[in-house]
Every structure is written in C-alpha cells, then in structure tokens.
C-alpha positions in Angstrom: 118.2 99.3 97.2 116.7 97.3 99.8 114.0 94.8 98.6 111.8 93.7 101.6 111.7 89.4 102.0 108.7 90.0 103.3 105.7 90.6 100.6 102.8 88.3 101.8 101.0 88.7 104.9 101.2 92.4 105.8 97.9 92.8 107.3 99.3 90.2 109.9 103.0 90.7 109.5 102.9 88.6 113.2 100.6 86.1 112.1 98.8 86.1 115.4 95.9 87.5 113.9 93.9 84.5 114.8 95.5 84.5 118.3 94.9 88.5 119.0 90.7 87.5 117.5 90.9 84.5 119.9 92.0 86.5 123.4 89.6 89.2 122.5 86.7 86.6 122.4 87.6 85.7 125.7 87.7 89.3 127.6 84.3 89.7 125.6 82.7 86.5 127.0 83.8 87.2 130.6 82.3 91.1 130.4 79.1 89.4 128.9 79.1 87.5 131.9 79.4 90.2 134.2 77.2 92.0 132.9 74.1 89.5 132.7 74.8 89.3 136.5 75.0 92.7 137.3 71.6 92.7 135.3 69.9 89.6 137.4 71.5 90.8 140.4 69.4 94.7 140.2 66.3 93.7 137.9 65.4 90.6 138.9 66.6 89.9 141.9 65.5 93.0 142.9 69.1 92.9 144.7 68.3 96.9 146.5 64.7 96.5 147.1 64.1 99.2 144.9 61.1 97.9 143.3 57.4 98.4 144.1 56.2 94.8 142.9 55.5 91.5 145.4 57.5 88.2 144.4 56.3 84.5 144.5 59.0 83.4 144.6 61.0 82.6 147.9 64.2 83.6 149.0 66.1 83.4 145.6 69.5 83.4 146.3 70.2 87.3 145.6 66.5 88.5 145.8 67.0 91.5 148.0 70.3 90.4 149.4 71.1 94.4 149.5 68.6 95.9 151.2 70.1 97.4 153.4 68.6 101.4 155.3 71.6 102.7 154.4 72.7 103.1 150.8 76.6 103.2 151.8 75.6 99.5 152.6 73.5 99.0 149.9 77.5 99.8 147.8 78.9 98.5 150.5 77.4 95.7 149.9 76.8 95.6 146.1 80.8 96.1 145.6 81.9 93.6 147.2 79.7 90.9 146.1 80.8 92.4 142.7 84.3 92.0 143.3 83.4 88.3 143.8 82.2 88.1 140.5 85.7 89.8 138.4 87.4 87.7 140.5 85.7 84.7 139.6 85.8 85.9 135.6 88.1 88.6 134.3 90.6 87.7 137.2 90.1 84.2 137.0 92.7 82.3 138.2 94.3 78.5 139.1 96.5 76.9 140.6 98.7 74.2 139.6 100.9 71.4 141.0 104.6 71.7 140.6 107.7 70.4 142.0 107.8 71.6 146.2 104.4 73.6 145.9 101.7 75.1 143.5 101.8 77.5 141.0 99.3 80.7 140.5 98.1 80.7 136.5 95.5 83.6 135.4 93.3 82.5 132.0 95.3 85.4 130.4 98.5 83.6 130.6 97.7 80.8 128.0 96.6 83.5 125.0 100.3 85.0 126.4 102.0 82.2 126.6 101.2 81.2 122.8 101.9 83.9 121.1 105.5 84.0 122.6 105.8 80.3 121.5 104.5 81.4 118.5 107.5 83.9 118.6 109.9 82.1 119.1 109.5 79.9 115.9 108.7 83.1 113.9 112.5 83.8 114.8 114.2 80.7 114.1 112.2 80.5 111.1 113.3 84.1 109.8 116.7 83.2 111.0 117.0 80.6 108.6 115.4 82.4 106.3 117.9 85.3 106.3 120.9 82.8 106.4 122.3 82.2 109.6 123.2 78.4 110.8 120.7 78.1 113.2 119.7 74.2 114.4 116.0 73.8 113.9 112.9 73.4 116.4 112.9 69.6 116.3 117.0 69.7 116.7 116.6 71.3 119.6 114.2 69.5 121.1 110.7 71.0 120.0 109.6 74.4 121.4 108.9 73.5 124.5 112.3 72.5 125.4 113.5 75.8 124.1 110.8 77.9 125.9 112.3 75.9 128.8 115.3 77.9 128.8 116.2 80.3 131.6 115.9 83.3 129.2 112.7 82.0 128.1 110.8 81.1 131.3 112.2 84.4 133.1 110.7 86.8 130.3 107.4 84.9 129.7 107.0 85.1 133.5 107.4 89.2 133.5 104.5 89.5 130.3 102.1 87.1 132.5 102.1 89.0 135.2 102.0 92.5 133.1 99.4 91.4 130.8 97.4 90.2 134.3 98.6 93.1 136.3 96.6 95.6 133.4 93.6 93.9 133.7 93.6 94.0 136.7 94.0 97.8 137.2 91.3 97.7 134.4 88.6 96.3 136.3 90.1 98.5 139.3 89.4 101.5 137.2 85.6 100.1 136.4 85.0 99.2 140.1 85.1 102.9 141.0 83.0 104.0 138.7 80.5 101.3 139.4 80.5 102.5 142.8 79.8 106.0 141.6 77.4 105.8 139.5 75.5 103.6 142.0 76.0 105.9 145.1 74.2 108.3 142.9 71.8 106.3 140.8 70.6 105.1 144.6 70.4 108.8 145.6 68.6 110.2 143.1 66.1 106.9 142.9 67.1 105.5 140.0 64.6 102.9 139.0 66.4 99.8 138.9 66.1 98.8 135.1 67.6 102.8 134.7 70.4 101.9 137.1 71.3 98.4 135.7 71.3 100.8 132.1 73.9 102.7 134.2 76.0 100.0 135.5 76.6 98.2 132.2 77.1 101.4 130.3 80.1 101.8 132.4 81.3 98.0 131.6 80.8 98.5 127.9 79.3 101.7 127.0 76.2 101.4 125.5 73.6 103.7 126.0 76.7 106.3 127.0 74.9 109.2 124.7 71.9 109.0 126.7 73.0 108.3 129.9 74.4 111.1 132.2 76.8 109.0 134.2 79.4 111.6 136.0 82.3 109.3 135.9 85.2 110.9 137.4 88.4 109.6 137.7 91.7 110.9 139.9 95.4 110.5 137.2 98.5 110.2 139.1 99.0 114.0 139.3 96.1 113.9 141.3 93.8 115.6 138.6 89.7 114.9 138.3 89.1 114.2 135.2 86.0 112.5 133.0 86.4 108.8 132.0 85.5 108.0 128.5 86.6 104.9 127.6 84.2 102.1 128.7 85.9 99.3 130.1 85.4 96.1 127.8 87.1 98.1 124.7 90.3 99.1 127.3 90.6 95.4 127.6 89.7 94.1 124.4 92.8 97.0 123.3 95.2 95.1 126.2 94.4 91.8 125.1 95.6 92.5 121.1 98.1 94.5 122.3 100.0 92.1 125.1 100.1 89.2 122.1 101.4 91.5 119.8 103.9 92.5 122.6 104.5 88.5 124.1 105.5 87.7 119.8 107.9 90.5 120.1 109.7 89.9 122.9 110.0 86.1 122.1 111.8 87.6 118.9 114.3 89.6 120.3 114.9 87.3 123.2 115.8 84.5 120.3 117.7 86.3 118.2 119.6 87.3 121.3 120.0 83.7 122.5 122.2 82.9 118.8 123.5 86.1 119.8 125.6 84.4 122.5 126.0 81.7 120.4 128.3 84.7 118.1 125.4 85.5 115.6 125.4 88.7 114.8 121.4 90.1 113.8 120.5 93.4 113.1 116.6 93.3 112.9 114.7 95.1 110.3 111.1 96.9 111.5 108.2 96.3 109.4 104.8 96.9 109.1 101.8 95.7 107.9 101.3 97.8 104.7 98.5 98.6 104.6 96.2 101.6 104.8 95.5 101.9 108.7 99.9 102.2 109.3 99.9 104.5 111.5 102.6 107.5 110.5 104.6 107.1 113.3 104.8 102.9 112.5 105.6 104.1 109.1 108.4 106.0 109.2 109.6 102.8 110.9 109.0 100.5 108.3 112.1 98.8 106.5 114.5 100.9 108.8 117.3 98.8 111.1 118.3 98.1 114.7 120.3 96.2 117.4 118.3 94.1 119.2 119.5 96.6 121.8 117.6 99.5 120.2 114.5 97.3 119.3 113.6 95.6 122.3 111.1 98.1 124.0 110.3 99.4 120.3 107.2 97.1 119.7 104.4 97.5 120.2 104.7 100.9 119.2 100.9 102.1 120.4 98.0 99.7 121.3 96.9 97.7 119.2 100.1 97.8 117.2 101.0 94.7 114.3 104.6 95.4 113.6 107.5 93.0 113.4 110.9 93.1 113.6 113.0 90.3 111.3 116.7 89.6 110.9 118.0 91.4 108.0 119.8 88.5 105.7 123.3 87.4 106.6 125.6 89.4 104.1 123.6 92.7 103.5 125.2 96.1 105.2 125.1 96.4 108.6 123.8 99.3 109.5 
C-alpha cells in the first residue's frame, strides 16, 4: 500500500500561494491604474469633447485631446493613446545591461523567476527526502548558480516569453473590445460617464449585467462569438496558472538534470487534497509517471495547484 509522504500544506502543495497572490495583486494594480486613467480621460478631460459644460481649466494635458470631427478619428486617437498606457503599465518592460548589449525584461519575469527558483529548491529538497543522493543547494554553489545552468536558463526563458505573450494576447483582445464599445457608444451619443462605465466594464466586468455592451470577437476558426470573461479576470488566472507552470517546469528540469547523472526519478502526482480539487486532478492523485509523461501535465487546467514529487527511492517502479 502506497502511503503519501505529503500530509502538510495540502491546500498549497506547490507552496507558491503567497507568490501567486503577489502576482495577482501586481496585475490588479496595473488594471486599476489603467481604469483610472481611462475614466479621467473621458470624464474629467472630456477627451472626445462630449460634455456640454464649459471648463475653467486652460489646456490641461488631455483636455478634449480627441475632439475630432469624425467618429473614426476619435476612436483612432483614443486607441493609440490607450495602447501607450497599456505599454507603460500592463506590458511594461525594462532594459538591463548585459555583456555585449542589453536585454529586455518584462515586469512579469520577476514572478516567473521566483516561482521557478522555488521549484528548483523544492525539487532538490524532495529528492533528498525521497532518499536520493544529491548535493545540497549550498554545495552546488547556491540556487542562482544552479539557475545559471544552460538547461534552466533555456527553460525559464521560454516561461518568461510565454507569460508575457499570453498577457499581450489578453490586452490585445481587450483593446479590440474597447474599440468596438467606444465606436458604438460615440455613434449612440452616450454621455461620457456612461461611455467610461462601458469601457471599464470591458476591462473588469463591473456593471456587466446592466450594460448592453454587444462585445463580439472572432475565433481562430473565423466564427464570431460573444465574449464573457473580462480582461482583468483572465489576467488574474494567467498570473496564478503561470506561477504554477514555472514551479512545475523547474521541478521537472531539476529531476531531469539528476537523471543525466544516473538518478532514476519517477514522479508522483499530488493534488491539494481539499474540496476545491476538480475530478480531473483527483483522478491523477497518487499516480506515478515518468518525467517525460509528467513534463507537461501541470497545470492540468487554469488555476491548477498540483505538484509532482519523486517517489521514495526504494518504492516499486511503474
């Protein structure tokens, strides 16, 4: 009879809950800043020149900035401005010096890197607990030295790209929705307050039940369907899911690295063990897999919390 070694922290088997929450909070802050600047542009600065009231302010930076004669010019001007705000916030990147030049880094990288590092630490710890003879992190030169190996550099780099590309896709769809809503709102003669409310709803889902947004998007198959999940919620899911993905990929890569040194590792799938575990993940719990089989199993679905650990060295293999 197989007795599972993990009995504590089952609610958070990857031990990344704090990191996942920090990632979501950072994502939320960037959406809040975007929403605030959209409201200010439309209502306070009357960027489309829709307000009847006169203003005493003179030449505020965004005052009636898009008060063009045609609707398409208004939409185009606003969307170019919006793209700049998204680039500065949700899609923020920085350049860091590197030998021979510089490298771009997205704000999301720090969370992926931290989760990946925790996955490496977790893998080494689990290997030791399972009875495998592997050196400690300290003996190996520290975790940053381990992360500097070509295998880890390549894998974490792909994870950086994946997370940022997914976020770019979310913002791209959000921009399409905002453009549709904005154009229709201007045609319908919406008051600036209502127009701002509709655009914000496309971002965070607020007032979705009371607004007729008529949001549509085209699938890869060319089919037009209604869109329901707001961008902010999709981004929160991305933050949680990609954190777990990075943790899992680090686990697998570290197990593989020791496999190259002659250590045979069989992975055991472990769920959080609570009422939130879905039927699919529950069906995997306790099963054993080769590293090749387990490599892309986690996350099983968005917001997955599962982990794989090595079976005890002397346990029967598959």
